[in-house]
N, C-alpha and C positions, 0 to 999 in steps of 0.2 A: 634795667634798660635805660640808657641815657637819652638826653634830649635830641642828640644828633640822630640816633637810630630812629626815634619816634618821628622826627621830621622827615627822614628818608621814607619811612612807611607811608606817611601822609601824602607826600608828593608823588610817590609811585602809585598810590591807590587811586589818585584822580584820573589815571589813564584808563581805568576799567569802570564801565558803568554798571554792569550787572553784578560784579564781584569786587567789593571795595578792597579786599586784601587777597591777592592771588600771586602765588609763586614769588614771594618776597624772601629776602635774606637779611640777616642781621650781621653787621661787621662789628665785632667787639673791639674796644679801644686797644691801640698798640702800646704795649709797655715792654720794650726790648731792653734786656740787660746786655749791653754791648760787650761787657767783659766776659760774658758766658757764651753767648751764641749770636751770630749775625744772620745766618741763613743755613739752608740745607743744600747739599749737592749729592748727586747720584753717580756712582761708579760701578759699572757692571750690575751685580745684583745686590748692591749695598748702598745704604744712605749714610752720609756723614754730616755731622754738625760742624759747621765752620766756626771755630772758636779759638781764642788764644790759649785756652786751657785744654790739655789733652783729654780725650774721652776715656772713661773707665768702665763703661757698661755696654755689652753687646746683647741686643735683643733680636731674636729670630721670630718672625711672623710669616707663616707659610714658607715660601722660599726666598724671602727678602730678609736681609740682616740690617739692623739699624745700629749705628755707632753713636752713642749718646753719653750723657753724664748721669751719674746715679742720683745726685742730690735733687734736681728738678722733678724727677719722677717720684722719688720717695716722698717729697713734700706734698704731693697732690694725689698719689695713687696708694690707697690703703693696701691693695693686693701686693704691690711690689715691696712696700715697707714691712709687710708682715711675714714674708717668706725669707728663707735663707738663700742668699745668692751663691751660686757656684762659681769657683774660679774659672776663668776663661782658659780653654786648652791651647790657645794660640800663644805665641812667644811674646806678644805685646802686653800680656798681663791683663788685669782688670777682672770683671765679672761677666758671666754669660747667663742669659735667661731665654727660655723658649716658651712662647705662649701658644698652647694647643687650642684649636677650635676657637680662635679669636673672632668675635662677631664683626663682620664687615671686612675682615682681611687686612692686608698690608696698607691699603689706601686709607682706611679708617684710622689705623694706628699712626700713620704719618700725620693726620690732622690732629690727633690727640697729642702727639709729641710736640707739634708746634704750639698747641695750647699750653703744655707744661713749660715751654720756654717763653711764654707770654708773647708769642707772635700773633698777628691778626688771625682771628677765627671766623670763618664764613659759615654761618648756619643757614640752611635752606631746606625745603621739603625733601630734596633728594638724599641728603646725608644725615638729617636729624635723627631718624630712627636708628641707623647704624651707630651713630655717636652716643645715643641714649643707651643702647644695649652694651656698647663697649665701655662706657663709663661705669655701668653697673658691674661689668666683668672686672674692671680694675678698682672698683669700690672708691670712686672719686666723690666722696660725700663732703658735707659742710664741716665736719669735725677736723678735717685736714686743712681746709682753706675756705673762707667765706666766698660765696659765688663760684663754687666748684662746678665741674662740667655737668653733673647730674641735675642740679637745680637750674642751670642755664638751658639745657635741652628740654627739660620738663616744662619750663615756662614757655619756651618757644612752641612746643607742641600744643599746649593748652590755649595760649592766647593768640597765636598766629595761624597755626595749621588748622585748628578746628573752627576758625572763623571763615574758612573757604572750603567748599566741598571739592573743588579741583585739587587743592593742596592736600586735602584728606585722602583723595584717591591716589595721589602721588606717593604719600607716605605709606599707604596700605600696600601698594604694589612693591615698594622697596622692602617690605617685611617678608617677602617670599623667601629670601635667603637668610633670614635672621631667626629662624626657628631653632630652639624653643624660647629664645630670649624675648622676642617680641610678644609671644603669647603670655609668658610669665609676667611681663611688665604691663600687660593689659593694653598694649598699643593697638593690637588688631581688634580687640573687642570694642575699644572706644571709637576707632575709625568706623567699624561696621555699624555701631549704634548711631553715630552721627549721620552716616549716609542713609540709613533706614529712616531716621527721623526726617531728614531732608526730603526723601522720596515720598513719604507719607503726606507731607505738608507742601509739596510742590504744586503751585497753582498755575503753572505754565499751560496755555491752551494746547490741545492735542494737535492742531494744525501746525503750531510752531514746533512742537516736539518732533513731528514727522519730518519737518524740513531741516531741522538743526541737527547735524551729525555730532555736535559737541554737547548735546543735552545730557542731563544727569542720567536718564534711563540708559542711553546708549553707552555711557562711560561705565556704569555699573555692570553692564553686560559684557565688558571686556576683562573683568577680573578673573583670577584663577578660580578653579571650581570650589575649593574649600572656603575662600573668602566670599565668593558669590553666594554660597549656601548660607553663610552666616548672615549676610545682609538680607536675603529673602526670608529666612527664619525670623529675624528680628522684625521685619516688616509685617509678617503675619501675626506675630505676637502683639504688635501695635495696632492690629486690625486695620491694615491698609486696604484700600479698595481692591477687590479681586481683579478688576480690569487692569489696574496699574501693575499689580504683581504678575498677572498673565502676560502683559505686554513686555515686561522686562525678561521673563522666562523665554518668550518666543524670540526676542532679539538675541539672547544668549545662545539659543539653539542654532540660530542662523550663523553665528560667529564660529561655533566650535563643533557642530555636528555635520557629518557629510550629508549631502542632499541626494537621496536615493532616486527621487523622481527625475532629476536631470540626468543621472547616469543611465536611466532606462528609457529616456526619451527616444522615440522613433522605433522602439522594438515592438512592433505590432504585427509581425508576420505570424503565420499559424502552421508552420511545418514542424514536425516532431524533432527531427535531427537539427534543423536550423536553429530553433529556439533553445533547445538544450545546450547547443554550442554557444549561442549568444549570451544566455544567462550565465553560463559557466565562465565565460570570458569576463563579464561584468563583475561577477563575484570575485574572481581572481584579481581583477584590477583594484577592487576595494580592499582586498586583503594583502596588497603589495607591501603595505606598511608592516612594521614589526608586530609581533604578538603583544608587545607592551602597548603600542598604539591602539590596537583593537580592545585591549583591556581598559584603556583609558576611556574610549568611547562608550564601552559598556557601563563603566562606573558613572560616566556623565549622564547617561540616559537614566540609570537608576536614581541618581540624585535629583534630576529634574522631575521625574515622576513622583518622587516622595514629597516634593514641595508644591505640586500643582494645586491651585485653589479648587476646593470641592464645588464651589458655586457654578451652576450652569452658565455658559456664555463667557466665563473668564478667559478661556482660550478657544480658538476656533476648532471646528471639527477637522478641518484640513490639517492643522498642526498636530492634533491627536493622532490622525492616521499616519502622518509622516513619522511621528515618534514610534508608532506601532511597527511600521515597515523597518525602521532602523533597528528597533529592538529585536525583530525577527532575524535580520541579517547578522547581527552581532550576538545572536544566541543568548539573549537575556533570560532571566529566570522565568519559569512558567507563571509564577504568581504576579510578576510585573506585567507580563503580556496579558494575563487575564484582567488585571486592573485597567489596562489601557482599553481592552475590548469593552469593558463595562462603561467606561467613560465615553467611548465612541457611540455605544448603543444609546446612551442618554442624549446625545447630540446628533443623532442620525438624520434628523430632518434637514440639517445644513450640509450634508455630505453630497458629493457628486460621484458620478460613475468612475471617473479617472482616479479619484482617491481610493475607491474600493478595489481597484484592480491591483491586488497585492501579489507580486511575483512569488512563485513557489520555489524559493531558493533552497537548494540542497547541496550538502557537502559532497566532495568527490567520493568519499566512502559510502555515503548514503545512495548515491547514484549507482555505484557498483553493486551494492546489495539489493537494488530494486529488481524485482522479478516480474512486475506487471506494468503495463503501459500507464496505469493510473498514477504511478510515481512520477511520471514525466509530464503531468499536467502543467499548463503554463501558469495558471493562477492558483493561489491558495484559497480554495472555496470553503474549507472548513472554518477558517477564521471569520469569514463573512457570515457563515451560518451561525456561529456563536454570537456575532454582533447583533444579528436580527433577533436572536433569542433574548439577549439582554434588553433589546428595545421593547419587545413584547412584555417582558417582566416589568420593566419600568413603567410602561403604560398601564399595566394592571395595578401597580402600586399607586399610581397617580389617579386611578379610577377614570381614565380617559378612554375614549372609544377610538379604535383605529380608523373607522370610516371617515372621521373628521380630518384625516391626514392623507390626502391624495398624493402628496409629494413622495410618500414612502412607497406606495404602489408603483408610481412612475419610476422611482429609483430602482426598485427590484426588477421591473420589466426591462429597463435599459441594461441593468447588470446581467440579467439572464441572456439578453441578446448578445452581449459581449463574450461571455464565457461559453456560449453555445458554439462559437467558432473554433473551440479547442477540440481537435479530433480525439484527444486522449481523455476527455472528460466523461466519466461513466454516467449512464442514464439515471442511476439511483440518486447521485448527488444533485443532478439537475432537477429531478422530480421533487426531492425533499425541499430544495430551495423554493421551487415554484409553489409548494403547498405550505410555506411558512406562515403567511398571513391568513387570517380567517376569510371565509368566502365573502362575507359582507364588506370586506375592505375594498374590493374592486367594484367599480361602477361599470367598467368596460374592460373586456378581455382582448382588445385589439393588440395591445403591446405584448401580452402573453402569447397570443397566437403568432406574432412575428418571431418571437424568441423560439417557440416550438418549431416553426417552419425552418428557421436557421439551423436548429439542432438536427432536424431530419435531413436537411441538405448536407450538413457536414458529416453525418453518420448514415450513409446510404445503405449500409449492410444490416441495419436493425431488422429484427424479425417482426412479423405482423403483431405478435403479442406485445412486444415492447412499444410498437407504435400506438396501439390502442391504449396501453397503460399511460403513455406520455400524454395522449390527447385527453385523457380523463381529467387532467389537471385544469383544463379550461371548460367554461360553460358556454355552450353554443348560444343560449339565450342572451348572453351579454356581449355578443359580437355585433358590430355595426353592419349595416346592409352592404357596404363596400367590402368589409372583411368576409362576410358570408359569400358574396359573389366570387371573391378570389379563392376562398377555400373550396367552393363547390367545383372548381376546375383544377384543384391542386392534386396531382397524382401522387404526391408524397404522403398524403394523409391516408389512413385506413378507410376502407369502404364504409364501415359502420359510421364513422364520423361524418363522411360525406353525406350519407343518408340523413343523419340528424340535422346537418346544416341545411340540406334541401328542405326538410320539413320546417325548419326555422324560417327559411326564405318565404315559403308559402304562407306561413303564419304572419310574417311581417307584411306581406302583400295584402293579405286579407284585412289586417288592421288598418293599413293605409287606405284601402278601398272604403272601409267603414267610416273612417275619419273624413274622407272626401265627400261621402254621401251625407254625413251629418252636417258638414259645412253648408251643403246646398239645401238643407231642410227649411231654414227661415225664408219665408216667402213675403212678397210685397202684399200689402193690404188691398191694393187695387185689383188684384186678380180675383176672378169670380170663382165660385165653388166648383164649377165644372172643370176648370183648368187645374185646380188643386187636386181634384180626384184623378184626373188623367196622369198627373206626375206621380201621385202616390202609387198607382198601379204600375207605372214604369219602374219605380224604385223597387217595388216588390219583385218584379220580374228580374231585375238586375241582381238582387240578393239571392233569389232562387237559382239563377244561373251560376252565380259565384259559388254557392254551396255545392252544386252539382260538380263543378270543376274541381273543387277541393276534395270531394269524395272520390272523384276519378283519380286524382293525383295520389291519394292515400292508397288506393288499390294498386296502382303501379308500384308504389314504394313497397307494399307488402309482397307483390310478386318478385320484385328485385331482391328482397330479403330472403325469400324462399329459394330463389335461384342461387343466391350466395351460400346459403346453408347446404344445399345439395352439392354445390361445387366444392365446398370445404370437406364434406363427407367423402366425396369421390377422391379428393386429393389425399386424404388420410388412407384410403384403400390403396391408392397407387403407391404411397410411401411405404406401406407395409409389404408390398410386393416388389419393392426396390426398382420401380420403373423410373425412367428419365423424367426430368422436370419439363422437358420440351412439350409433352402432351398437355401438361397443365397450362402452359402459356397459350397453346392453340385453343383449348376449350374455353379458357377465360376470354380470349378475344371473340370467340363465337357468341358467348353469352352477352358480352358488351355490345356486339354488333346486332344481335337479335333484339336487345333492349332498345337500341337506337331506332331500329326499323319499326319496332312496335310503337314507339312514341311518335314516329313520323306518320304512320298509318292513322293513329288516333288523332293526331293534329289535322290531317287531311280530312278525316271524317267530321271533325268538329267544325272545320271551316265550311264544309258543304252543308252541314246542318244549320249553322248560324252564320250566314254571310255578312250580317250587319253587326258583328261583334264590335265592341268599343275598343278604343286604344289601350287602356290599362290592362284589359284581359289579354290582348295580343302580346303585350310586353311580358305578361306573366308566363304565357306558354313559351315565348322565346327564351326566357331565362331557365325554364324547366328543361328545354332541349339542350341548352348550353351545358347543363350539369351532366 
């Protein structure tokens, strides 16, 4: 490299602060043999050397023909000097040579031809890889001429390109069309190693990385899949930070993978035919591309999953669920889907309900072969069920207790409330999901009650047995007072559950009364003994009255249970005799009416007997009558 070229590099390097050598080129000195060649000109699909000496060699590269002289090429190209040239079939005479699969094509050969004629040669990151491969193809080594093209291109790559990661990226991108020459000459490997080393040692702050679109991480995420995989694999071998590797993988997925969530945005209706049509249209829209494109997406997903860092927190749970949805859409292998489900299970604490709503995509053939409404469910509940199973397995391996994670129970409650709106969801799948977590994981069952109530509202044709089975998944003792009061008036719940909730309301009222009386127990020291004795007697009377009311309520509940059992037996008899169900409804209304009349009579009798009842007891009887 001469001093002029070094001065050019130095002067142009001052323009860039962050990268001292970036996108530079070297102009080799001009040594033109005027008697042999002055310039090149193109006519139609042929290049001609303008010279005083007639050309005697015709070289065909792709569909372009070059008319040149034999001597300049033989003096520098070992390949041309070692083969036997064939006579040209044209009338002009000379020799003919056809270069098959020439690296870089006709444009690269034009540059090499200029170099053989000692015309100026412009080396830059865009053409240096193709020139290096083409010079290897033509065997342009030092034994034919000192400073031949192989040594010049190799020096440029080593000392100029590898001093700048942007130039390295440019060279690596240019190697996409130079296979297998670029691989055999280790150009791809050296570029990937340098980029991986730079990424592992990059100390750029994260806020700058997020703002700068031209940062190293973003540029690595624009490489083709095989080169990107080489860089990430090398980074993992160099033990790069999992957060950095995960950030680059997520950026790459944003660039090359379709976004399933945006395609499904706004599809939240809950009609069977409507949703089946909408999801079918979305699936066809994503499959409008050729089968090759779908196969490329599938291979990209498999590649990304294979290099995901195993450390927790390296990639977000949202990204893992996005990969899972895309893998399901493009029918990835079951092993890959299972691996993603395990990863999501280990990071489930960071998930939200929208991420877990995985559409139940089915092919047209699968929809035609479906015989039950279960096949037309809106969401893929089985995948979420397996994710929660992997979560529980992970917690057991870590020897952690689920009660310390209220976010998981809230997540499950909200997810159940969403899938409960699906009219095709079978009760078995809903119940199995509701019973996934152990009983001690829930501190309150209000969210579970809302989900059950939504399921009963969406499925009004459930039998009494299915309603009771569904309500067994929640514990009435873990319902708040507001939820109990709502459930006590909920006609969708089975009668047995309503009875249990009423008992729970009574128990809660009793506890509240006791707490209120315990708060009033500390007395002022100034009070005399006679006043304290009167208050103690008053408290004892209050407690006695409360116990009587509780026993009276228990008797009413027992009578109601007996009436219910008799009514159920009578219904069975009527069913065996094939009578209409209208009588059942009339008798049921009579029993309910008689029960309300009986409660009103008892309340009137109690008011007559105790006209000076306190406010809390009146509120208790009012709530009993509302049930």
